[in-house]
N, C-alpha and C positions, 0 to 999 in steps of 0.2 A: 592150317592143320599141322604142318611140320613143327612149328614153334610150340604149339599146344602139346604135341606128343613128346617133344624133348623135355619141356618143362614138367609134364606129368611124370615121365620116367625118372628124371633126376630128383624131383620132389618126393616120389614114392621111395626111391633109394634112401633118401635122407629121413624117411619117416614123417614127412610133411604131407598130411592128408587134408585137403581143403574140400569140405562137403559142398561148398557153393559151386564147385565145378560140375557137380553131378545133378542129373534130373532127380526130382524127389523120389520117384518110384524105385530108381536104382540105388540111390543113397541109403534108403532104409534097409536094403539087403546087405550093405557093406558093414558088417560087424567089426569091432576092434580087432578080433582075432583074424578075420579075413584080410584086413589091411596089414596086420603083422605078417601073415603068411606071404602076401604079395611082396612086401618089402624084403623079406628074407629071400625069396626067389630072385628078385631083381638084383639083390646085392651079390648073388653068386657070380655076377659078371665082374665084380671088382670095380673097375673104373666106369664112369658114366659113358654113354655112347658119344662118339665123335660126331655122328650125323644121323639124320633120319630121312627116309625117302618114302614118299607115298607111292605104293606099288599098285594100288587099285582103289577105286571109289565107286560106290553105286548108291542110288537112292531107293528106298522102299517105304512107301507110306510117308509118314512124317519123320522118318529117320534117314540119315546118310551114314553109310558104313565106309570106313577107310582101313585098308591093310597098310600098316606102317612098318617098314623094315628099319631096324636100328643097327648101326655098325659100330663096333667097339675098337679101341686102340690096338688090341692084339689081333684084329682081323676077323674075329667071329661076328656073327650077326644073329638076330632073332626078329621075328615079326609078331606084331600084336594087332588084333582087330579092335578098332574103336567104333562105337556107335554114338552118334550125336543127334540131338533133336533139333527142331527148327530154331531154337534159341541158342544153340551152340553148347548145350549142356550134355555131358557124357551120359549116355543111356546104357552103356555096357562096355566091358573090356574083356577080351579073351586072348590069352597068350597062345600063339599058334605053334611056336617051337622054342626050345632053349638050346644054348650051346651044349654040344656033346650029345644031343638027342639023335 
């Protein structure tokens, strides 16, 4: 999960959005504008994160949820909640906090 999270973050910062990573029901909700907004928010950090740490995981039904903390070179951090289905496809992404919040 740590590697997936880091790849997702850096990919989104670069505007590289791969729909094959997402569960179909979630993918159709992600409009081009929603992806642009997420890319813009993630780029507010400047540099990509140095590290990611799984802070919490729990299963609910056919999904597993992971709270991932990202740490950046200047020392700030944010956490993002990822949902994954049994096939490892992303079912949801929720930003928990951003630097300066």
